[in-house]
C-alpha positions as CSV (number, residue, x, y, z in Angstrom):
1,M,30.5,9.3,-24.7
2,A,28.2,10.9,-27.2
3,E,24.9,11.6,-26.2
4,L,22.2,9.3,-27.7
5,T,19.7,11.0,-29.8
6,P,15.7,10.5,-28.9
7,K,15.7,7.7,-31.3
8,E,18.4,6.0,-30.6
9,R,17.1,6.1,-26.6
10,M,13.9,4.9,-28.1
11,A,15.3,1.8,-29.8
12,I,16.7,0.2,-25.8
13,G,14.6,-2.3,-24.8
14,R,13.0,-1.4,-21.3
15,H,14.8,-3.8,-19.1
16,E,12.9,-6.7,-16.8
17,M,13.6,-6.8,-13.0
18,P,15.2,-10.0,-11.9
19,V,12.9,-12.3,-9.9
20,Q,12.6,-14.9,-7.8
21,D,11.7,-18.2,-9.3
22,E,8.0,-18.9,-9.2
23,K,8.7,-22.4,-8.0
24,V,11.1,-21.1,-5.1
25,R,9.3,-18.2,-3.9
26,A,5.7,-20.2,-3.5
27,G,7.4,-21.4,-0.3
28,N,9.1,-18.4,1.1
29,F,8.4,-14.9,2.4
30,D,11.6,-13.3,0.7
31,E,11.3,-10.3,-1.7
32,V,9.9,-11.2,-5.1
33,A,11.7,-8.7,-6.7
34,L,15.5,-8.2,-6.6
35,G,15.9,-5.1,-8.2
36,Y,18.2,-3.6,-10.8
37,S,22.1,-3.9,-10.4
38,Q,23.8,-0.6,-10.7
39,E,24.4,-1.4,-14.4
40,T,20.8,-2.1,-15.0
41,A,19.3,1.3,-13.9
42,I,22.0,3.7,-15.5
43,R,20.9,1.3,-18.8
44,E,17.7,1.8,-18.1
45,A,18.2,5.6,-16.8
46,E,19.4,5.9,-20.5
47,R,15.6,5.4,-21.9
48,C,14.5,8.6,-20.5
49,L,13.9,11.3,-23.0
50,Q,14.5,14.4,-20.8
51,C,11.1,15.9,-21.8
52,K,10.8,20.1,-21.8
53,K,7.2,19.2,-20.4
54,P,7.6,15.7,-18.8
55,Q,4.2,14.5,-18.1
56,C,5.3,12.0,-16.1
57,V,5.6,14.2,-13.0
58,E,2.3,15.2,-13.5
59,G,1.4,11.7,-12.7
60,C,2.9,11.6,-9.7
61,P,0.9,12.2,-6.4
62,V,4.0,14.0,-4.7
63,G,5.5,15.5,-8.0
64,V,8.6,13.9,-7.8
65,R,11.5,15.5,-9.8
66,I,11.8,12.5,-12.2
67,P,13.7,13.7,-15.3
68,Q,16.2,15.0,-12.8
69,F,16.8,12.2,-10.5
70,I,17.0,10.1,-14.0
71,K,19.7,12.3,-15.3
72,A,21.8,12.2,-12.3
73,L,21.3,8.4,-12.2
74,R,22.3,7.5,-15.5
75,E,25.4,10.3,-15.2
76,G,26.4,8.5,-11.9
77,K,25.4,11.3,-9.8
78,M,24.0,9.5,-7.2
79,A,23.9,11.5,-4.3
80,E,22.6,14.0,-6.6
81,A,20.0,11.6,-7.5
82,V,19.1,10.9,-4.3
83,K,18.8,14.8,-3.5
84,E,16.4,15.3,-6.2
85,M,14.1,12.4,-5.4
86,K,14.2,13.4,-1.7
87,A,13.3,16.7,-2.2
88,K,9.3,15.4,-3.0
89,N,9.6,11.6,-1.8
90,N,10.2,11.1,1.9
91,L,10.0,7.7,1.4
92,P,11.4,6.3,-2.1
93,A,12.5,2.9,-1.2
94,I,8.8,2.3,-0.3
95,C,7.1,3.5,-2.9
96,G,9.3,2.0,-5.8
97,R,8.3,-1.3,-4.3
98,V,4.8,-1.1,-3.7
99,C,3.3,2.6,-5.8
100,P,1.0,1.7,-8.9
101,Q,3.5,3.4,-11.4
102,E,1.7,1.9,-14.4
103,S,-1.2,4.4,-13.7
104,Q,0.7,6.9,-12.2
105,C,4.5,8.3,-13.7
106,E,4.8,5.7,-16.3
107,G,1.6,5.9,-17.5
108,R,2.2,9.0,-18.7
109,C,5.7,8.6,-20.0
110,I,5.6,9.8,-23.4
111,L,8.2,7.1,-24.4
112,G,5.0,4.6,-23.6
113,K,3.4,5.6,-26.6
114,K,5.3,4.1,-29.1
115,S,7.4,1.8,-26.8
116,K,7.3,0.9,-23.3
117,P,7.7,3.4,-20.5
118,V,10.7,4.6,-18.6
119,A,11.0,2.1,-15.8
120,I,10.3,4.8,-13.5
121,G,9.3,2.8,-10.2
122,R,12.2,0.7,-10.8
123,L,14.6,3.4,-11.2
124,E,13.0,5.0,-7.6
125,R,13.4,1.7,-5.6
126,F,17.4,1.3,-7.2
127,V,17.9,5.1,-5.9
128,G,15.6,4.7,-2.5
129,D,17.8,1.5,-1.8
130,F,21.6,3.3,-1.9
131,E,20.3,5.9,0.4
132,L,19.2,3.4,2.8
133,T,22.6,2.2,2.7
134,Q,24.7,5.2,2.1
135,R,22.6,7.8,3.5
136,T,23.8,10.6,1.5
137,C,21.1,13.1,1.7
138,P,20.6,13.5,5.5
139,L,16.9,15.1,6.9
140,V,18.0,18.3,8.8
141,R,15.4,20.1,11.2
142,A,15.0,23.7,11.1
143,K,15.2,26.0,14.1
144,S,12.6,25.0,16.4
145,T,9.7,27.0,16.5
146,G,7.9,26.3,20.1
147,K,5.0,24.4,18.0
148,K,3.6,20.9,18.8
149,V,2.2,18.7,16.1
150,A,0.4,15.6,17.2
151,I,0.1,13.3,14.1
152,V,-2.5,9.9,14.6
153,G,-1.4,7.2,12.9
154,S,2.1,6.2,11.6
155,G,1.1,4.9,8.0
156,P,2.3,6.6,4.9
157,A,-0.1,10.1,5.3
158,G,1.2,10.2,8.8
159,L,4.6,9.6,8.3
160,T,5.0,12.1,5.3
161,C,3.1,15.0,7.1
162,A,5.3,13.9,10.3
163,V,8.6,14.2,8.3
164,D,7.4,17.8,6.6
165,M,6.4,18.9,9.9
166,G,9.8,17.8,11.7
167,R,11.8,19.3,8.8
168,E,10.1,22.8,9.5
169,G,11.1,22.7,13.0
170,H,8.1,22.1,15.2
171,S,7.9,19.0,17.7
172,V,6.2,16.3,16.6
173,T,4.6,13.1,18.2
174,I,3.0,10.3,16.6
175,F,0.3,8.3,18.3
176,E,0.4,4.7,17.1
177,S,-2.8,2.3,18.1
178,L,-0.3,-0.9,17.2
179,H,2.7,-2.3,18.8
180,V,5.4,-1.4,16.0
181,A,5.2,1.8,13.7
182,G,4.2,1.8,9.7
183,G,0.7,1.6,9.8
184,V,-0.5,-0.4,6.6
185,L,3.6,-0.2,5.2
186,V,3.8,-3.9,8.3
187,Y,0.4,-4.5,8.7
188,G,-0.8,-4.9,5.6
189,I,1.7,-5.3,2.6
190,P,3.4,-8.9,3.0
191,E,7.4,-9.2,3.2
192,F,7.4,-10.5,-0.4
193,R,6.5,-6.9,-1.4
194,L,7.6,-4.7,0.9
195,P,10.4,-6.0,3.6
196,K,9.8,-4.8,7.1
197,R,13.9,-3.9,7.2
198,V,13.1,-0.9,4.7
199,V,10.1,0.2,6.5
200,H,11.6,0.5,9.9
201,A,15.0,1.7,8.6
202,E,13.0,4.6,6.7
203,I,11.1,5.3,10.3
204,D,14.2,5.2,12.0
205,Y,16.1,7.5,10.4
206,A,13.3,10.0,10.0
207,M,12.9,9.9,14.0
208,D,16.7,10.1,14.7
209,C,17.0,13.1,12.5
210,L,14.4,15.2,13.3
211,G,14.0,13.9,16.9
212,I,10.4,13.1,16.3
213,E,9.0,10.9,19.1
214,I,6.3,7.5,18.5
215,K,3.8,6.6,21.2
216,T,2.7,3.2,20.2
217,D,-0.1,0.9,22.1
218,Y,-2.4,4.6,21.9
219,V,-5.7,3.8,20.4
220,I,-7.2,7.1,19.8
221,G,-10.7,6.6,21.3
222,R,-9.7,4.9,24.2
223,T,-6.3,5.8,25.0
224,L,-6.7,9.5,24.1
225,T,-9.5,11.1,22.7
226,L,-8.7,13.8,19.6
227,K,-10.3,16.6,22.4
228,D,-7.6,15.6,24.7
229,I,-4.8,15.7,22.1
230,L,-6.3,19.3,21.2
231,E,-5.5,20.4,24.8
232,E,-1.7,19.3,24.5
233,F,-1.0,20.2,21.0
234,D,-1.1,23.4,18.4
235,A,-2.2,20.8,15.7
236,I,-3.2,17.5,14.5
237,F,-2.8,15.7,11.9
238,I,-5.5,12.4,11.4
239,G,-4.2,10.0,9.3
240,S,-5.5,6.8,11.0
241,G,-6.7,4.7,7.8
242,A,-9.2,2.7,6.8
243,G,-8.7,-0.4,9.1
244,L,-12.5,-1.5,9.5
245,P,-13.1,-4.5,7.2
246,M,-16.3,-5.0,5.0
247,F,-18.1,-8.0,4.8
248,L,-20.7,-10.2,2.9
249,R,-24.3,-10.0,4.1
250,V,-24.8,-13.8,3.0
251,P,-25.5,-16.5,5.7
252,G,-22.8,-18.6,7.1
253,I,-20.5,-15.2,7.4
254,N,-19.8,-16.1,11.4
255,L,-18.3,-19.3,10.7
256,N,-15.1,-20.3,12.1
257,G,-12.3,-20.1,9.2
258,V,-14.0,-17.0,7.9
259,M,-11.6,-13.9,8.6
260,S,-11.2,-10.7,6.8
261,A,-7.5,-9.8,5.1
262,N,-7.0,-7.5,7.4
263,E,-7.0,-10.0,9.9
264,F,-5.4,-12.1,8.0
265,L,-2.4,-10.3,7.1
266,T,-1.8,-8.6,10.5
267,R,-1.6,-11.9,11.6
268,V,0.7,-13.1,9.5
269,N,3.2,-9.7,8.9
270,L,2.7,-8.7,13.3
271,M,2.5,-12.2,14.6
272,M,5.5,-13.4,12.8
273,G,3.5,-15.8,10.5
274,Y,5.7,-14.7,8.0
275,L,8.8,-16.5,10.0
276,F,7.6,-19.8,10.2
277,P,8.9,-22.2,11.3
278,E,11.2,-20.0,13.6
279,Y,8.2,-18.8,15.3
280,D,5.1,-21.1,15.5
281,T,3.0,-18.8,13.4
282,P,-0.7,-18.3,14.8
283,V,-2.0,-18.8,11.2
284,K,-3.3,-21.9,10.5
285,I,-4.5,-22.3,7.0
286,G,-6.1,-24.6,5.5
287,K,-5.7,-27.0,2.5
288,K,-8.8,-25.4,0.7
289,V,-8.6,-21.6,0.7
290,A,-10.7,-18.9,-1.1
291,V,-10.2,-15.3,-1.2
292,I,-13.1,-13.1,-2.3
293,G,-12.1,-9.9,-3.9
294,A,-9.8,-9.2,-6.7
295,G,-7.6,-6.1,-5.3
296,N,-4.4,-5.8,-4.3
297,V,-5.1,-7.2,-0.8
298,A,-7.2,-9.6,-2.3
299,M,-4.0,-11.0,-4.2
300,D,-2.0,-10.2,-0.8
301,A,-3.8,-12.5,1.0
302,A,-3.9,-15.6,-1.6
303,R,-0.2,-15.2,-1.8
304,C,0.5,-15.2,1.5
305,S,-2.4,-18.2,1.9
306,L,-0.2,-20.1,-0.4
307,R,3.2,-19.8,1.2
308,L,1.8,-20.8,4.2
309,Q,0.2,-24.1,3.0
310,T,3.9,-25.0,1.6
311,M,5.7,-24.1,4.5
312,Q,3.6,-26.1,6.7
313,S,3.3,-28.7,4.6
314,G,7.0,-29.2,5.0
315,G,8.0,-27.6,0.8
316,H,5.4,-29.9,-0.6
317,N,2.0,-27.9,-0.7
318,P,-1.0,-30.5,-1.0
319,G,-3.4,-27.5,-1.1
320,E,-5.1,-24.8,-3.7
321,V,-5.8,-21.2,-3.0
322,H,-8.8,-19.8,-5.0
323,I,-9.5,-16.1,-6.2
324,V,-13.4,-15.8,-6.2
325,Y,-14.5,-12.2,-8.2
326,R,-17.8,-11.7,-9.3
327,R,-16.4,-9.3,-12.7
328,S,-14.1,-10.8,-15.6
329,R,-10.1,-10.5,-15.9
330,Q,-10.1,-7.6,-17.3
331,E,-12.0,-5.7,-14.5
332,V,-9.6,-6.8,-12.1
333,P,-8.4,-3.7,-9.8
334,A,-5.4,-5.3,-8.7
335,R,-2.0,-3.9,-10.3
336,D,-1.4,-6.2,-13.8
337,E,2.1,-7.2,-12.1
338,E,0.8,-8.7,-9.1
339,V,-2.1,-11.0,-10.8
340,H,0.7,-12.3,-13.1
341,H,2.9,-12.7,-10.1
342,A,-0.2,-14.6,-8.3
343,E,-0.8,-16.5,-11.8
344,E,2.7,-17.6,-12.0
345,E,2.6,-18.8,-8.3
346,G,-0.7,-21.1,-8.9
347,I,-3.0,-18.9,-7.4
348,I,-6.7,-20.4,-9.1
349,F,-9.0,-17.5,-10.5
350,D,-12.0,-18.0,-10.6
351,F,-13.7,-15.1,-12.3
352,L,-17.6,-14.0,-13.2
353,T,-18.2,-15.8,-9.7
354,N,-20.5,-15.0,-6.8
355,P,-20.6,-16.5,-3.3
356,V,-24.1,-16.7,-2.5
357,E,-23.9,-19.0,1.3
358,I,-20.6,-19.8,3.4
359,L,-21.4,-23.5,4.1
360,G,-20.3,-25.1,7.5
361,D,-20.4,-28.4,9.5
362,D,-21.6,-30.0,12.7
363,K,-19.1,-28.0,14.3
364,G,-19.6,-24.4,13.4
365,A,-16.2,-24.3,10.8
366,V,-16.7,-23.7,6.9
367,R,-17.0,-26.6,4.8
368,G,-17.3,-24.8,1.7
369,M,-19.0,-22.1,-0.3
370,R,-22.0,-22.0,-2.4
371,C,-21.0,-19.7,-5.6
372,V,-23.0,-18.5,-8.4
373,K,-21.9,-18.0,-11.9
374,M,-22.3,-14.5,-13.4
375,Q,-22.2,-12.3,-16.8
376,L,-21.7,-9.0,-17.2
377,A,-24.7,-7.0,-18.6
378,E,-24.6,-4.0,-21.1
379,P,-22.7,-0.6,-19.5
380,D,-24.4,1.2,-16.9
381,A,-24.7,5.2,-17.2
382,S,-20.7,4.6,-15.0
383,G,-19.9,2.9,-18.0
384,R,-19.1,-0.3,-15.9
385,R,-20.8,-3.3,-16.6
386,K,-22.9,-4.8,-13.7
387,P,-22.8,-8.5,-13.1
388,V,-25.8,-10.4,-12.9
389,P,-26.2,-14.1,-11.5
390,I,-27.1,-16.4,-14.2
391,E,-30.0,-18.8,-13.3
392,G,-29.4,-22.4,-12.3
393,S,-26.0,-22.0,-12.2
394,E,-25.2,-22.3,-8.1
395,F,-22.4,-24.9,-7.5
396,D,-20.5,-25.7,-4.3
397,M,-16.7,-25.1,-3.6
398,E,-15.2,-27.5,-0.7
399,L,-12.7,-25.1,1.7
400,D,-11.3,-24.8,4.7
401,T,-10.6,-20.8,4.9
402,V,-12.5,-18.0,3.6
403,I,-10.9,-14.8,3.5
404,V,-13.0,-11.6,2.4
405,A,-10.7,-9.0,0.5
406,L,-14.2,-6.6,-0.1
407,G,-12.6,-3.3,1.2
408,T,-12.4,-1.3,4.0
409,S,-14.1,1.6,5.7
410,P,-12.0,4.3,8.8
411,N,-12.6,3.0,12.0
412,P,-15.2,5.1,14.0
413,L,-13.4,4.9,17.4
414,V,-11.2,7.2,16.3
415,F,-13.8,9.5,16.4
416,V,-15.1,9.4,19.8
417,D,-15.9,12.4,21.8
418,A,-15.3,14.4,18.3
419,A,-18.7,14.9,17.2
420,E,-18.1,17.9,15.8
421,L,-15.6,16.5,12.9
422,Q,-18.1,15.9,9.9
423,R,-17.8,12.5,8.4
424,T,-19.6,11.3,5.1
425,K,-22.1,8.4,5.2
426,H,-19.1,6.4,4.6
427,G,-17.7,6.9,7.1
428,T,-14.5,8.7,5.9
429,V,-13.3,12.4,7.3
430,I,-14.6,15.5,5.3
431,A,-11.3,17.4,4.6
432,D,-10.7,20.0,1.8
433,P,-8.7,18.0,-1.4
434,I,-6.0,20.5,-1.4
435,T,-5.1,21.8,2.5
436,G,-6.5,18.9,4.0
437,K,-8.5,20.8,6.2
438,T,-11.4,19.7,8.1
439,T,-14.2,20.9,10.0
440,V,-12.7,21.1,13.8
441,D,-10.3,24.0,14.0
442,K,-6.5,22.9,14.2
443,V,-7.4,19.7,12.9
444,W,-6.7,18.2,9.4
445,A,-6.8,15.0,7.8
446,G,-5.6,12.8,5.2
447,G,-5.2,9.6,3.5
448,D,-7.3,6.7,3.4
449,V,-9.1,8.1,6.4
450,V,-10.5,10.7,3.9
451,T,-10.6,9.1,0.5
452,G,-11.1,5.4,1.7
453,A,-8.7,2.7,0.7
454,A,-6.0,4.2,-2.0
455,T,-2.3,3.9,-2.5
456,V,0.4,4.5,-0.4
457,I,1.6,7.3,-2.9
458,S,-1.4,8.9,-2.5
459,A,-1.8,9.1,1.0
460,M,1.7,10.3,1.1
461,G,0.5,13.2,-0.9
462,A,-2.0,14.3,1.3
463,G,0.1,13.9,4.2
464,K,2.2,16.5,2.3
465,R,-0.5,19.1,1.6
466,A,-1.7,19.0,4.7
467,A,1.6,19.6,6.3
468,A,2.7,22.5,4.1
469,D,-1.0,23.9,5.2
470,M,-0.6,23.2,8.8
471,H,3.2,24.8,8.8
472,K,1.6,27.5,7.1
473,F,-1.1,28.0,9.7
474,L,1.4,27.9,12.7
475,S,3.8,30.1,11.2
476,A,1.0,33.1,11.1
């Protein structure tokens, strides 16, 4: 078959990924995006221009060899595609589902300047899913170094660091505070975006290949302190994330029926709320729900609420779910794909709306929320338009449940008995952005515990960079 010219490649339209029908998926927690077939994946891979200076790679926080894995994929060399992918990315089946490719690799795709960019994320997912079932690229552990490494947290930063350190021959132990490994990948991201089977398969395989030990139910700061760990291990990586939720400072915030998105999603994900009615879910969602915020976590909370309403009502959802956001549609920080899916499913968006009070009944439960309409002022020095209230625009919403999704910060419990570990006023650890080295000898950190809430792939990049520096230190 003759090689296509760049013009011919650009003429190929981008292949959309099939998804569940919106009316059907609103009543289940099955994965929304259904994935490419092999035929579709190869056709999409044909669109890649194989640039001599691939800017897509520069847009990837872990530097995935994008042109190489796509070229191998379109030639049908799946084992080689996996090898090229996993040279930089330990968790492709996960990243292909949750990474914001549109603002990273795909956002830098040359093809996107005159057409739609190559669907790099969808191709990554296809290759990752192939590897989940075929295992053509086993993880190999180098000769033992005799060095012991502790990883605090089993989220994307911790897992990436653990795998890279295990491959170098170090003995690795992960300390996880919850009863299952995976961190935000399992407690924070809903089943319909990232199935638990995918996360568990990636973790179990890495642990088996590299002999990594995971100790669950270890709350650092209570079960053990960082100082305790330093007495036994040669190096520590802190990847404990940012699990402490932020709340509004408004009257009524402590009423029954108000919860953080972290608490809500943890109940849904780890207490099997998504398996209703097989499990009698502990999440009794109201008929009228408001989620405050418009990031990815807010979208997840709103879409989970809708599904629980539908499932708990026997498939005939009589309720409604609102996203309440003080800025406009243009300022929404969530991924466009997630907003689009939420809109399709029937989530109601209340833009330029800000809560000023949670209203309660005589039993101390939520009955509503008082809001004020907002308008955007002129841009400030940062270029962002500040929302300001419109005088006399207050109104009340009738509600049963309020979920707050306004961001998170690191849990300070981790840092008990670690006063010498310097942190910012926001509670994040001060660490070198390149190496992850902290102000304490033999301690590195990365991911949300350093940056605040960010993306899975950026946390993985931090774990990878820290692992490289830790290995250098342990090899000296």
